[in-house]
DSSP file (Angstrom, degrees, kcal/mol; ACC not computed):
  #  RESIDUE AA STRUCTURE BP1 BP2  ACC     N-H-->O    O-->H-N    N-H-->O    O-->H-N    TCO  KAPPA ALPHA  PHI   PSI    X-CA   Y-CA   Z-CA
    1    1 A M              0   0    0      0, 0.0     2,-0.3     0, 0.0   134,-0.0   0.000 360.0 360.0 360.0 138.8  -48.6  197.0  156.4
    2    2 A S        -     0   0    0      1,-0.1     4,-0.3   133,-0.0   133,-0.0  -0.604 360.0-154.2 -81.8 139.4  -46.0  198.5  154.1
    3    3 A W  S  > S+     0   0    0     -2,-0.3     4,-2.5     1,-0.2     5,-0.2   0.535  75.3  91.2 -88.4  -8.1  -46.5  198.1  150.3
    4    4 A E  H  > S+     0   0    0      1,-0.2     4,-2.5     2,-0.2     5,-0.2   0.913  84.3  48.8 -59.9 -46.8  -42.8  198.3  149.5
    5    5 A P  H  > S+     0   0    0      0, 0.0     4,-1.6     0, 0.0    -1,-0.2   0.896 113.3  49.0 -60.6 -36.3  -42.1  194.5  149.7
    6    6 A I  H  > S+     0   0    0     -4,-0.3     4,-1.9     2,-0.2    -2,-0.2   0.907 110.5  50.5 -68.7 -40.8  -45.1  193.8  147.5
    7    7 A L  H  X S+     0   0    0     -4,-2.5     4,-2.5     1,-0.2    -1,-0.2   0.911 109.4  50.5 -61.9 -41.9  -44.0  196.4  145.0
    8    8 A W  H  X S+     0   0    0     -4,-2.5     4,-2.1     1,-0.2    -1,-0.2   0.831 107.6  53.4 -69.0 -29.4  -40.5  195.0  144.8
    9    9 A L  H  X S+     0   0    0     -4,-1.6     4,-2.2    -5,-0.2    -1,-0.2   0.874 109.0  49.6 -68.4 -36.1  -42.0  191.5  144.2
   10   10 A I  H  X S+     0   0    0     -4,-1.9     4,-2.4     2,-0.2    -2,-0.2   0.917 110.4  50.2 -65.1 -43.0  -44.0  193.0  141.3
   11   11 A F  H  X S+     0   0    0     -4,-2.5     4,-2.4     1,-0.2    -2,-0.2   0.895 109.8  51.4 -60.8 -39.4  -40.8  194.6  140.0
   12   12 A L  H  X S+     0   0    0     -4,-2.1     4,-2.5     2,-0.2    -1,-0.2   0.913 109.1  49.6 -64.0 -42.8  -39.0  191.2  140.3
   13   13 A A  H  X S+     0   0    0     -4,-2.2     4,-2.1     2,-0.2    -2,-0.2   0.913 112.7  46.8 -64.2 -42.5  -41.8  189.4  138.3
   14   14 A I  H  X S+     0   0    0     -4,-2.4     4,-2.4     2,-0.2    -1,-0.2   0.911 112.4  50.8 -64.7 -41.2  -41.6  192.0  135.5
   15   15 A N  H  X S+     0   0    0     -4,-2.4     4,-2.4     1,-0.2    -2,-0.2   0.901 109.5  49.5 -64.7 -40.9  -37.8  191.8  135.5
   16   16 A I  H  X S+     0   0    0     -4,-2.5     4,-2.5     2,-0.2    -1,-0.2   0.895 110.5  51.5 -64.3 -39.3  -37.9  188.0  135.2
   17   17 A A  H  X S+     0   0    0     -4,-2.1     4,-2.2     2,-0.2    -2,-0.2   0.915 110.7  48.0 -63.4 -42.3  -40.4  188.3  132.4
   18   18 A L  H  X S+     0   0    0     -4,-2.4     4,-2.1     2,-0.2    -2,-0.2   0.907 111.7  49.8 -65.3 -41.3  -38.2  190.8  130.5
   19   19 A I  H  X S+     0   0    0     -4,-2.4     4,-2.4     1,-0.2    -2,-0.2   0.918 111.4  48.5 -63.6 -42.9  -35.1  188.6  131.0
   20   20 A S  H  X S+     0   0    0     -4,-2.5     4,-2.2     1,-0.2    -2,-0.2   0.888 109.9  52.0 -67.4 -37.1  -37.0  185.5  129.7
   21   21 A L  H  X S+     0   0    0     -4,-2.2     4,-2.0     2,-0.2    -1,-0.2   0.909 111.8  46.7 -64.0 -40.3  -38.3  187.4  126.6
   22   22 A L  H  X S+     0   0    0     -4,-2.1     4,-2.5     2,-0.2    -2,-0.2   0.898 110.6  51.1 -69.5 -39.3  -34.8  188.5  125.8
   23   23 A I  H  X S+     0   0    0     -4,-2.4     4,-2.5     1,-0.2    -1,-0.2   0.908 109.3  52.3 -62.8 -39.8  -33.3  185.0  126.3
   24   24 A Y  H  X S+     0   0    0     -4,-2.2     4,-2.1     2,-0.2    -2,-0.2   0.910 110.7  47.2 -60.9 -43.2  -36.0  183.7  124.0
   25   25 A Q  H  X S+     0   0    0     -4,-2.0     4,-2.3     2,-0.2    -2,-0.2   0.900 111.8  49.9 -66.5 -40.7  -35.1  186.2  121.3
   26   26 A I  H  X S+     0   0    0     -4,-2.5     4,-2.4     2,-0.2    -2,-0.2   0.898 110.6  50.1 -65.4 -39.6  -31.4  185.5  121.6
   27   27 A V  H  X S+     0   0    0     -4,-2.5     4,-2.7     2,-0.2    -1,-0.2   0.900 109.9  50.9 -64.9 -40.5  -32.0  181.8  121.3
   28   28 A C  H  X S+     0   0    0     -4,-2.1     4,-2.0     2,-0.2    -2,-0.2   0.919 112.1  46.5 -63.5 -42.5  -34.1  182.4  118.2
   29   29 A L  H  X S+     0   0    0     -4,-2.3     4,-2.2     2,-0.2    -2,-0.2   0.886 113.0  49.5 -67.0 -37.8  -31.4  184.5  116.6
   30   30 A T  H  X S+     0   0    0     -4,-2.4     4,-2.1     2,-0.2    -2,-0.2   0.899 110.3  50.4 -67.8 -40.2  -28.7  181.9  117.5
   31   31 A D  H  <>S+     0   0    0     -4,-2.7     5,-3.1     2,-0.2     6,-1.0   0.877 111.0  49.7 -64.2 -36.8  -30.8  179.1  116.1
   32   32 A L  H ><5S+     0   0    0     -4,-2.0     3,-1.0     3,-0.2    -2,-0.2   0.910 110.4  49.7 -66.2 -41.8  -31.2  181.1  112.9
   33   33 A E  H 3<5S+     0   0    0     -4,-2.2    -2,-0.2     1,-0.3    -1,-0.2   0.863 111.9  47.7 -66.0 -35.7  -27.5  181.7  112.7
   34   34 A A  T 3<5S-     0   0    0     -4,-2.1    -1,-0.3    -5,-0.1    -2,-0.2   0.410 116.0-117.3 -85.4   2.4  -26.8  178.0  113.2
   35   35 A D  T < 5S+     0   0    0     -3,-1.0    -3,-0.2    -4,-0.2    -2,-0.1   0.795  80.4 123.8  66.2  31.9  -29.4  177.1  110.5
   36   36 A Y  S   <S+     0   0    0     -5,-3.1     2,-0.3    -6,-0.2    -4,-0.2   0.589  75.5  36.9 -88.6 -12.8  -31.7  175.2  112.9
   37   37 A M  S    S-     0   0    0     -6,-1.0    -2,-0.2    -9,-0.1    -1,-0.1  -0.978  85.0-118.1-138.5 146.4  -34.6  177.5  112.0
   38   38 A N     >  -     0   0    0     -2,-0.3     4,-2.3     1,-0.1     5,-0.2  -0.481  32.7-110.1 -82.6 161.2  -35.6  179.2  108.7
   39   39 A P  H  > S+     0   0    0      0, 0.0     4,-2.5     0, 0.0     5,-0.2   0.849 115.0  52.8 -61.5 -36.4  -35.7  183.0  108.5
   40   40 A Y  H  > S+     0   0    0      2,-0.2     4,-2.4     1,-0.2     5,-0.2   0.941 111.5  45.0 -65.7 -45.9  -39.5  183.2  108.4
   41   41 A E  H  > S+     0   0    0      2,-0.2     4,-2.0     1,-0.2    -1,-0.2   0.918 115.5  47.1 -64.0 -44.4  -40.0  181.1  111.5
   42   42 A S  H  X S+     0   0    0     -4,-2.3     4,-2.4     1,-0.2     5,-0.2   0.924 113.6  47.6 -64.2 -44.9  -37.3  183.0  113.4
   43   43 A S  H  X S+     0   0    0     -4,-2.5     4,-2.9    -5,-0.2    51,-0.3   0.903 111.8  49.6 -64.7 -40.9  -38.6  186.4  112.4
   44   44 A S  H  X S+     0   0    0     -4,-2.4     4,-1.3    -5,-0.2    -1,-0.2   0.883 111.9  48.8 -67.5 -36.6  -42.2  185.6  113.3
   45   45 A R  H  X S+     0   0    0     -4,-2.0     4,-0.6    -5,-0.2    -2,-0.2   0.924 115.4  43.1 -67.6 -43.7  -41.2  184.2  116.7
   46   46 A I  H >X S+     0   0    0     -4,-2.4     4,-1.3     1,-0.2     3,-1.2   0.927 112.7  52.4 -68.0 -43.8  -39.1  187.3  117.5
   47   47 A N  H 3X S+     0   0    0     -4,-2.9     4,-0.7     1,-0.3    -1,-0.2   0.785 102.2  60.9 -64.4 -26.0  -41.7  189.7  116.2
   48   48 A S  H 3< S+     0   0    0     -4,-1.3    -1,-0.3    -5,-0.2     4,-0.2   0.745 113.4  34.8 -73.6 -20.6  -44.4  188.2  118.3
   49   49 A V  H <X S+     0   0    0     -3,-1.2     4,-2.2    -4,-0.6    -2,-0.2   0.546  96.7  81.4-109.1  -9.2  -42.5  189.0  121.5
   50   50 A V  H  X S+     0   0    0     -4,-1.3     4,-2.2     1,-0.2     5,-0.2   0.935  94.8  46.4 -64.2 -45.5  -40.9  192.3  120.7
   51   51 A L  H  X S+     0   0    0     -4,-0.7     4,-2.4     1,-0.2    -1,-0.2   0.869 110.9  53.2 -65.5 -36.1  -44.0  194.4  121.4
   52   52 A K  H  > S+     0   0    0     -4,-0.2     4,-2.5     2,-0.2    -1,-0.2   0.897 108.5  50.7 -63.7 -39.6  -44.6  192.5  124.6
   53   53 A E  H  X S+     0   0    0     -4,-2.2     4,-2.5     2,-0.2    -2,-0.2   0.924 110.7  48.4 -62.8 -44.3  -41.1  193.4  125.7
   54   54 A Y  H  X S+     0   0    0     -4,-2.2     4,-2.2     2,-0.2    -2,-0.2   0.900 112.8  47.5 -64.0 -41.4  -41.6  197.1  124.9
   55   55 A I  H  X S+     0   0    0     -4,-2.4     4,-2.4     2,-0.2    -1,-0.2   0.918 112.9  48.7 -67.2 -42.7  -44.9  197.2  126.8
   56   56 A L  H  X S+     0   0    0     -4,-2.5     4,-2.5     2,-0.2    -2,-0.2   0.908 112.1  48.6 -63.8 -41.2  -43.4  195.4  129.8
   57   57 A H  H  X S+     0   0    0     -4,-2.5     4,-2.6     2,-0.2    -1,-0.2   0.896 110.7  51.1 -66.6 -38.2  -40.4  197.7  129.9
   58   58 A G  H  X S+     0   0    0     -4,-2.2     4,-2.6     2,-0.2    -2,-0.2   0.912 111.6  46.9 -62.9 -42.3  -42.7  200.7  129.6
   59   59 A A  H  X S+     0   0    0     -4,-2.4     4,-2.5     2,-0.2    -2,-0.2   0.888 111.3  52.8 -65.2 -38.9  -44.8  199.5  132.5
   60   60 A F  H  X S+     0   0    0     -4,-2.5     4,-1.8     2,-0.2    -2,-0.2   0.934 112.3  44.7 -58.7 -48.7  -41.5  198.8  134.4
   61   61 A C  H  X S+     0   0    0     -4,-2.6     4,-1.8     1,-0.2    -2,-0.2   0.910 113.8  48.6 -65.1 -44.6  -40.4  202.4  133.8
   62   62 A I  H  X S+     0   0    0     -4,-2.6     4,-2.9     1,-0.2     5,-0.2   0.876 108.4  54.5 -66.6 -37.6  -43.7  203.9  134.7
   63   63 A L  H  X S+     0   0    0     -4,-2.5     4,-2.3     1,-0.2    -1,-0.2   0.898 107.9  49.6 -63.7 -39.5  -44.0  201.9  137.9
   64   64 A F  H  X>S+     0   0    0     -4,-1.8     5,-2.1     2,-0.2     4,-0.5   0.886 113.0  47.9 -65.0 -36.8  -40.6  203.2  139.1
   65   65 A L  H ><5S+     0   0    0     -4,-1.8     3,-0.7     3,-0.2    -2,-0.2   0.937 113.3  46.2 -67.2 -46.6  -41.8  206.7  138.3
   66   66 A V  H 3<5S+     0   0    0     -4,-2.9    -2,-0.2     1,-0.2    -1,-0.2   0.863 113.0  49.2 -66.6 -37.2  -45.1  206.4  140.1
   67   67 A T  H 3<5S-     0   0    0     -4,-2.3    -1,-0.2    -5,-0.2    -2,-0.2   0.535 114.0-115.3 -84.0  -4.9  -43.6  204.8  143.2
   68   68 A G  T <<5 +     0   0    0     -3,-0.7     2,-1.4    -4,-0.5    -3,-0.2   0.726  65.9 143.0  83.6  21.9  -40.9  207.4  143.5
   69   69 A H     >< +     0   0    0     -5,-2.1     4,-2.1    -6,-0.2    -1,-0.2  -0.684  22.6 172.9 -92.8  82.0  -37.8  205.3  142.9
   70   70 A W  H  >  +     0   0    0     -2,-1.4     4,-2.8     1,-0.2     5,-0.2   0.858  66.2  52.8 -66.9 -42.2  -36.1  208.1  140.9
   71   71 A F  H  > S+     0   0    0      1,-0.2     4,-1.9     2,-0.2    -1,-0.2   0.941 114.7  41.0 -62.6 -47.5  -32.6  206.5  140.4
   72   72 A I  H  > S+     0   0    0      2,-0.2     4,-2.2     1,-0.2    -1,-0.2   0.847 113.0  56.2 -71.2 -31.9  -33.9  203.3  139.0
   73   73 A F  H  X S+     0   0    0     -4,-2.1     4,-1.0    -9,-0.2    -2,-0.2   0.945 109.1  45.8 -61.5 -46.7  -36.5  205.2  136.9
   74   74 A L  H  X S+     0   0    0     -4,-2.8     4,-0.7     1,-0.2    -2,-0.2   0.852 111.4  53.9 -65.3 -32.5  -33.7  207.3  135.4
   75   75 A L  H  < S+     0   0    0     -4,-1.9     3,-0.3    -5,-0.2    -1,-0.2   0.882 112.7  42.2 -66.8 -38.3  -31.7  204.1  134.8
   76   76 A T  H  X S+     0   0    0     -4,-2.2     4,-1.4     1,-0.2    -1,-0.2   0.546  98.0  78.2 -86.5  -6.9  -34.6  202.5  132.9
   77   77 A L  H  X S+     0   0    0     -4,-1.0     4,-2.5    -3,-0.2    -1,-0.2   0.868  86.3  57.9 -71.1 -35.9  -35.5  205.6  131.0
   78   78 A L  H  X S+     0   0    0     -4,-0.7     4,-2.2    -3,-0.3    -1,-0.2   0.944 109.1  42.5 -63.7 -49.2  -32.7  205.3  128.4
   79   79 A P  H  > S+     0   0    0      0, 0.0     4,-2.7     0, 0.0    -1,-0.2   0.860 113.1  55.0 -64.6 -31.3  -33.7  201.8  127.2
   80   80 A A  H  X S+     0   0    0     -4,-1.4     4,-2.5     2,-0.2    -2,-0.2   0.909 108.4  47.9 -65.8 -40.1  -37.4  203.0  127.2
   81   81 A Y  H  X S+     0   0    0     -4,-2.5     4,-2.6     2,-0.2    -1,-0.2   0.907 111.9  50.1 -64.5 -41.2  -36.4  205.9  125.0
   82   82 A Y  H  X S+     0   0    0     -4,-2.2     4,-2.2     2,-0.2    -2,-0.2   0.926 112.4  46.9 -62.3 -45.1  -34.5  203.6  122.7
   83   83 A N  H  X S+     0   0    0     -4,-2.7     4,-2.3     2,-0.2    -2,-0.2   0.907 113.1  48.9 -63.3 -42.1  -37.5  201.2  122.4
   84   84 A L  H  X S+     0   0    0     -4,-2.5     4,-2.7     2,-0.2     5,-0.2   0.904 110.5  50.6 -65.0 -41.5  -39.8  204.1  121.8
   85   85 A R  H  X S+     0   0    0     -4,-2.6     4,-1.6     1,-0.2    -1,-0.2   0.910 112.6  46.2 -63.7 -41.9  -37.6  205.5  119.1
   86   86 A K  H  <>S+     0   0    0     -4,-2.2     5,-2.8     2,-0.2     6,-0.6   0.881 113.8  49.6 -66.7 -37.4  -37.4  202.1  117.3
   87   87 A F  H ><5S+     0   0    0     -4,-2.3     3,-1.1     3,-0.2    -2,-0.2   0.916 110.9  47.8 -68.7 -43.1  -41.1  201.7  117.6
   88   88 A L  H 3<5S+     0   0    0     -4,-2.7    -1,-0.2     1,-0.3    -2,-0.2   0.814 112.5  48.6 -70.3 -29.4  -42.0  205.1  116.2
   89   89 A S  T 3<5S-     0   0    0     -4,-1.6    -1,-0.3    -5,-0.2    -2,-0.2   0.381 112.4-122.1 -88.9   5.5  -39.6  204.7  113.3
   90   90 A R  T < 5S+     0   0    0     -3,-1.1    -3,-0.2    -4,-0.1     3,-0.1   0.832  79.5 119.3  58.7  37.5  -41.1  201.2  112.6
   91   91 A Q      < +     0   0    0     -5,-2.8    -4,-0.2    -6,-0.2    -1,-0.1   0.200  41.9  93.7-110.9  13.8  -37.8  199.5  113.0
   92   92 A H  S    S+     0   0    0     -6,-0.6     2,-0.3    -5,-0.2    -1,-0.1   0.713  71.9  74.8 -81.6 -19.5  -38.7  197.3  115.9
   93   93 A L  S    S-     0   0    0     -7,-0.2     2,-0.5    -3,-0.1   -50,-0.0  -0.673  83.1-121.1 -94.1 148.7  -39.7  194.3  113.8
   94   94 A I        -     0   0    0    -51,-0.3     2,-0.4    -2,-0.3   -47,-0.1  -0.767  24.1-132.9 -89.6 128.1  -37.2  192.0  112.1
   95   95 A D        -     0   0    0     -2,-0.5     3,-0.4     1,-0.1     4,-0.4  -0.648   5.2-143.0 -81.9 133.7  -37.6  191.8  108.3
   96   96 A V  S >  S+     0   0    0     -2,-0.4     3,-0.6     1,-0.2     4,-0.3   0.862  98.9  50.8 -64.7 -37.2  -37.6  188.3  106.9
   97   97 A T  T 3  S+     0   0    0      1,-0.2    -1,-0.2     2,-0.1     3,-0.1   0.737 119.7  34.0 -77.2 -21.3  -35.7  189.2  103.8
   98   98 A E  T 3> S+     0   0    0     -3,-0.4     4,-1.2     1,-0.1     3,-0.4   0.165  81.6 110.0-118.1  18.1  -32.9  191.1  105.6
   99   99 A V  T <4 S+     0   0    0     -3,-0.6     4,-0.3    -4,-0.4     3,-0.2   0.855  78.2  51.8 -66.0 -35.2  -32.6  189.1  108.8
  100  100 A F  T  4 S+     0   0    0     -4,-0.3     3,-0.4     1,-0.2     4,-0.3   0.784 104.9  56.9 -73.5 -24.9  -29.2  187.6  107.9
  101  101 A R  T  4 S+     0   0    0     -3,-0.4    -1,-0.2     1,-0.2    -2,-0.2   0.827 118.2  31.1 -73.3 -30.7  -27.7  191.1  107.2
  102  102 A F  S  X S+     0   0    0     -4,-1.2     4,-2.4    -3,-0.2     5,-0.2   0.197  85.7 108.4-111.9  15.1  -28.6  192.4  110.7
  103  103 A I  H  > S+     0   0    0     -3,-0.4     4,-2.1    -4,-0.3     5,-0.2   0.896  80.1  47.5 -65.6 -40.5  -28.3  189.2  112.7
  104  104 A E  H  > S+     0   0    0     -4,-0.3     4,-2.2     2,-0.2    -1,-0.2   0.921 114.5  45.4 -67.6 -43.3  -25.0  190.2  114.5
  105  105 A S  H  > S+     0   0    0      1,-0.2     4,-2.3     2,-0.2    -2,-0.2   0.882 112.5  51.8 -68.7 -36.3  -26.2  193.7  115.4
  106  106 A E  H  X S+     0   0    0     -4,-2.4     4,-2.1     2,-0.2    -1,-0.2   0.898 110.7  48.3 -65.9 -39.4  -29.6  192.4  116.6
  107  107 A K  H  X S+     0   0    0     -4,-2.1     4,-2.4    -5,-0.2    -2,-0.2   0.908 111.3  50.2 -66.2 -41.1  -27.8  189.8  118.8
  108  108 A K  H  X S+     0   0    0     -4,-2.2     4,-2.4     2,-0.2    -2,-0.2   0.913 110.3  49.8 -63.9 -42.2  -25.5  192.4  120.3
  109  109 A I  H  X S+     0   0    0     -4,-2.3     4,-2.3     1,-0.2    -1,-0.2   0.928 113.2  46.1 -61.6 -45.0  -28.4  194.8  121.1
  110  110 A R  H  X S+     0   0    0     -4,-2.1     4,-2.3     1,-0.2    -1,-0.2   0.851 111.2  51.6 -69.7 -33.8  -30.3  192.0  122.8
  111  111 A I  H  X S+     0   0    0     -4,-2.4     4,-2.3     2,-0.2    -1,-0.2   0.891 109.9  50.0 -68.9 -38.5  -27.3  190.8  124.7
  112  112 A L  H  X S+     0   0    0     -4,-2.4     4,-2.2     2,-0.2    -2,-0.2   0.916 111.6  48.4 -63.5 -42.4  -26.7  194.4  126.0
  113  113 A K  H  X S+     0   0    0     -4,-2.3     4,-2.7     2,-0.2    -2,-0.2   0.906 109.7  52.7 -62.8 -40.4  -30.3  194.6  127.0
  114  114 A L  H  X S+     0   0    0     -4,-2.3     4,-2.1     1,-0.2    -2,-0.2   0.919 108.8  49.5 -61.6 -43.4  -30.0  191.3  128.8
  115  115 A G  H  X S+     0   0    0     -4,-2.3     4,-2.0     2,-0.2    -1,-0.2   0.904 110.8  50.7 -60.4 -41.4  -27.0  192.6  130.7
  116  116 A F  H  X S+     0   0    0     -4,-2.2     4,-2.2     1,-0.2    -2,-0.2   0.928 111.2  47.1 -61.9 -46.1  -28.9  195.7  131.6
  117  117 A Y  H  X S+     0   0    0     -4,-2.7     4,-2.1     1,-0.2    -1,-0.2   0.816 109.0  54.9 -68.3 -29.8  -31.9  193.6  132.9
  118  118 A L  H  X S+     0   0    0     -4,-2.1     4,-2.0     2,-0.2    -1,-0.2   0.885 107.5  49.6 -69.5 -37.4  -29.5  191.3  134.9
  119  119 A V  H  X S+     0   0    0     -4,-2.0     4,-2.3     2,-0.2    -2,-0.2   0.924 112.2  48.1 -63.4 -43.5  -28.1  194.4  136.6
  120  120 A L  H  X S+     0   0    0     -4,-2.2     4,-2.9     1,-0.2    -2,-0.2   0.865 106.9  57.7 -63.0 -35.3  -31.6  195.5  137.4
  121  121 A F  H  X S+     0   0    0     -4,-2.1     4,-2.4     2,-0.2    -1,-0.2   0.922 107.6  46.4 -60.3 -44.4  -32.4  192.0  138.6
  122  122 A V  H  X S+     0   0    0     -4,-2.0     4,-2.4     2,-0.2    -2,-0.2   0.921 112.5  50.3 -64.2 -43.6  -29.5  192.3  141.2
  123  123 A L  H  X S+     0   0    0     -4,-2.3     4,-2.3     1,-0.2    -2,-0.2   0.912 111.5  48.2 -60.8 -42.2  -30.7  195.7  142.2
  124  124 A V  H  X S+     0   0    0     -4,-2.9     4,-2.5     2,-0.2    -1,-0.2   0.900 110.8  51.0 -66.5 -40.2  -34.3  194.5  142.7
  125  125 A L  H  X S+     0   0    0     -4,-2.4     4,-2.3     2,-0.2    -1,-0.2   0.899 110.1  49.7 -64.1 -39.3  -33.1  191.5  144.7
  126  126 A V  H  X S+     0   0    0     -4,-2.4     4,-2.3     2,-0.2    -2,-0.2   0.923 112.3  47.5 -64.1 -43.2  -31.0  193.7  147.0
  127  127 A R  H  X S+     0   0    0     -4,-2.3     4,-2.9     2,-0.2     5,-0.2   0.876 109.9  53.0 -66.9 -36.5  -34.0  196.0  147.5
  128  128 A I  H  X S+     0   0    0     -4,-2.5     4,-2.8     2,-0.2     5,-0.2   0.925 110.2  47.7 -63.3 -43.0  -36.3  193.0  148.2
  129  129 A S  H  X S+     0   0    0     -4,-2.3     4,-2.3     2,-0.2    -2,-0.2   0.901 113.5  48.2 -65.8 -38.5  -33.8  191.8  150.9
  130  130 A N  H  X S+     0   0    0     -4,-2.3     4,-2.5     2,-0.2    -2,-0.2   0.933 114.6  44.7 -65.3 -45.0  -33.6  195.3  152.4
  131  131 A E  H  X S+     0   0    0     -4,-2.9     4,-2.6     2,-0.2    -2,-0.2   0.890 113.5  50.5 -67.3 -38.9  -37.4  195.7  152.4
  132  132 A G  H  X S+     0   0    0     -4,-2.8     4,-2.5    -5,-0.2    -1,-0.2   0.909 111.8  47.4 -65.1 -41.7  -37.9  192.2  153.8
  133  133 A T  H  X S+     0   0    0     -4,-2.3     4,-2.5    -5,-0.2    -2,-0.2   0.920 113.4  48.3 -63.6 -44.2  -35.4  192.8  156.6
  134  134 A H  H  X S+     0   0    0     -4,-2.5     4,-2.5     2,-0.2     5,-0.3   0.903 111.6  50.4 -62.6 -41.5  -37.0  196.1  157.4
  135  135 A F  H  X>S+     0   0    0     -4,-2.6     4,-2.6     2,-0.2     5,-0.7   0.925 112.1  46.8 -63.1 -45.0  -40.5  194.5  157.4
  136  136 A L  I  X>S+     0   0    0     -4,-2.5     5,-1.4     1,-0.2     4,-1.2   0.910 114.9  46.4 -65.1 -41.5  -39.4  191.8  159.7
  137  137 A L  I  <5S+     0   0    0     -4,-2.5    -1,-0.2    -5,-0.2    -2,-0.2   0.893 120.1  37.9 -68.2 -38.5  -37.6  194.1  162.1
  138  138 A C  I  <5S+     0   0    0     -4,-2.5    -2,-0.2    -5,-0.2    -1,-0.2   0.843 130.9  20.1 -84.4 -33.9  -40.5  196.6  162.3
  139  139 A Y  I  <5S+     0   0    0     -4,-2.6    -3,-0.2    -5,-0.3    -2,-0.1   0.710 122.9  42.6-113.3 -23.5  -43.5  194.4  162.2
  140  140 A Q  I  <<S+     0   0    0     -4,-1.2    -3,-0.2    -5,-0.7     2,-0.2   0.844  98.7  67.2 -98.2 -36.2  -42.7  190.9  163.3
  141  141 A F  S   <S-     0   0    0     -5,-1.4     2,-0.0    -4,-0.1     0, 0.0  -0.478  84.0-107.3 -88.6 157.3  -40.3  191.3  166.3
  142  142 A S     >  -     0   0    0     -2,-0.2     4,-2.2     1,-0.1     5,-0.2  -0.315  36.4-102.4 -74.5 165.7  -41.2  192.6  169.7
  143  143 A R  H  > S+     0   0    0      1,-0.2     4,-2.3     2,-0.2     5,-0.2   0.900 118.1  49.7 -60.3 -47.1  -39.9  196.0  170.7
  144  144 A P  H  > S+     0   0    0      0, 0.0     4,-2.0     0, 0.0    -1,-0.2   0.906 112.5  47.8 -62.3 -38.7  -37.0  194.8  173.0
  145  145 A L  H  > S+     0   0    0      2,-0.2     4,-2.8     1,-0.2    -2,-0.2   0.891 110.2  52.5 -68.0 -37.5  -35.7  192.4  170.3
  146  146 A L  H  X S+     0   0    0     -4,-2.2     4,-1.9     1,-0.2    -1,-0.2   0.899 109.5  49.5 -62.0 -40.5  -35.9  195.2  167.8
  147  147 A E  H  X>S+     0   0    0     -4,-2.3     5,-1.6     2,-0.2     4,-0.7   0.878 111.9  48.7 -66.1 -37.1  -33.9  197.5  170.1
  148  148 A I  H ><5S+     0   0    0     -4,-2.0     3,-0.6    -5,-0.2    -2,-0.2   0.944 113.1  45.9 -66.9 -47.6  -31.3  194.7  170.6
  149  149 A L  H 3<5S+     0   0    0     -4,-2.8    -2,-0.2     1,-0.2    -1,-0.2   0.810 119.6  39.5 -69.0 -29.9  -30.9  194.0  166.8
  150  150 A T  H 3<5S-     0   0    0     -4,-1.9    -1,-0.2    -5,-0.2    -2,-0.2   0.450 101.9-129.9 -98.6  -0.3  -30.7  197.7  165.9
  151  151 A F  T <<5 -     0   0    0     -4,-0.7    -3,-0.2    -3,-0.6    -4,-0.1   0.940  35.7-167.6  50.6  54.8  -28.5  198.8  168.8
  152  152 A S     >< -     0   0    0     -5,-1.6     4,-2.5    -6,-0.1     3,-0.3  -0.303  31.6-112.2 -70.4 157.3  -30.8  201.7  169.7
  153  153 A P  H  > S+     0   0    0      0, 0.0     4,-2.2     0, 0.0     5,-0.2   0.848 117.1  57.1 -60.3 -34.4  -29.6  204.3  172.2
  154  154 A Q  H  > S+     0   0    0      1,-0.2     4,-0.7     2,-0.2    -7,-0.0   0.903 110.8  43.8 -63.2 -38.8  -32.3  203.2  174.7
  155  155 A F  H  4 S+     0   0    0     -3,-0.3     6,-0.6     1,-0.2     3,-0.5   0.911 113.1  50.3 -71.5 -41.9  -30.9  199.7  174.6
  156  156 A L  H  < S+     0   0    0     -4,-2.5    -2,-0.2     1,-0.2    -1,-0.2   0.833 111.9  48.2 -67.5 -31.4  -27.2  200.8  174.7
  157  157 A N  H  < S+     0   0    0     -4,-2.2    -1,-0.2    -5,-0.2    -2,-0.2   0.631  99.6  84.4 -82.7 -13.9  -27.9  203.1  177.8
  158  158 A S  S >< S-     0   0    0     -4,-0.7     3,-0.8    -3,-0.5     4,-0.4  -0.372  89.2-115.9 -84.6 167.4  -29.7  200.4  179.7
  159  159 A G  T 3> S+     0   0    0      1,-0.2     4,-1.2     2,-0.2     3,-0.5   0.629 105.1  78.9 -75.4 -14.1  -28.1  197.8  181.8
  160  160 A Q  H 3> S+     0   0    0      1,-0.2     4,-2.8     2,-0.2     5,-0.2   0.804  82.1  65.6 -65.2 -28.7  -29.5  195.1  179.5
  161  161 A Y  H <> S+     0   0    0     -3,-0.8     4,-2.8    -6,-0.6    -1,-0.2   0.900 100.1  49.8 -61.4 -40.8  -26.7  195.8  177.0
  162  162 A L  H  > S+     0   0    0     -3,-0.5     4,-2.0    -4,-0.4    -1,-0.2   0.889 111.5  48.7 -66.0 -38.7  -24.0  194.6  179.5
  163  163 A V  H  X S+     0   0    0     -4,-1.2     4,-2.5     2,-0.2    -2,-0.2   0.942 114.2  45.3 -66.2 -47.1  -26.0  191.4  180.1
  164  164 A W  H  X S+     0   0    0     -4,-2.8     4,-2.6     1,-0.2     5,-0.2   0.910 112.8  49.8 -64.2 -42.6  -26.4  190.7  176.4
  165  165 A S  H  X S+     0   0    0     -4,-2.8     4,-1.7    -5,-0.2    -1,-0.2   0.880 112.3  48.8 -66.1 -35.3  -22.8  191.5  175.6
  166  166 A Y  H  X S+     0   0    0     -4,-2.0     4,-1.6    -5,-0.2    -2,-0.2   0.926 112.3  47.7 -66.4 -44.5  -21.7  189.2  178.4
  167  167 A L  H  X S+     0   0    0     -4,-2.5     4,-0.8     1,-0.2    -2,-0.2   0.888 114.1  47.1 -63.9 -39.5  -23.9  186.4  177.2
  168  168 A L  H  < S+     0   0    0     -4,-2.6    -1,-0.2     1,-0.2    -2,-0.2   0.833 111.3  50.7 -72.5 -31.8  -22.8  186.7  173.6
  169  169 A S  H  < S+     0   0    0     -4,-1.7    -1,-0.2    -5,-0.2    -2,-0.2   0.779 106.6  54.2 -78.1 -25.8  -19.1  186.8  174.5
  170  170 A T  H  <        0   0    0     -4,-1.6    -1,-0.2     1,-0.2    -2,-0.2   0.725 360.0 360.0 -80.7 -20.1  -19.2  183.7  176.6
  171  171 A H     <        0   0    0     -4,-0.8    -1,-0.2    -5,-0.1    -2,-0.2   0.432 360.0 360.0-103.3 360.0  -20.8  181.5  173.9
């Protein structure tokens, strides 16, 4: 059994978790801006999930590296570097006293990250569909049906191709 479909399902779960954490942070910032929440409550809620987001993104990036998906690894490396730089300079937490001064920039950063994760979500869904199709074709169908669906040279050179093309054209 191929592990690729299972890996892509793990990538999908991590990506959904990252998207939900970012939506939660954006909602908290929007509620603060609309004065539905006080600054202390909003900052404590956002600060409680920021580190989880960074750890999940780091795991996301490392999994792409370990599994050999180089293009997506390089794509996720830039936000990982940004997160690491913010974490090491101790600027990853929102300060309660200065939250209103940086609310617009914090929202823009999180919306950009959300857009990035949504693009990754589409890429992961495309890869899941490709891996699932490959899995079904290789492991679930019989050999003649696989040859028919993939138009292999053995099938095209056989007389069966003419029968199948005739049957498909008449219906």
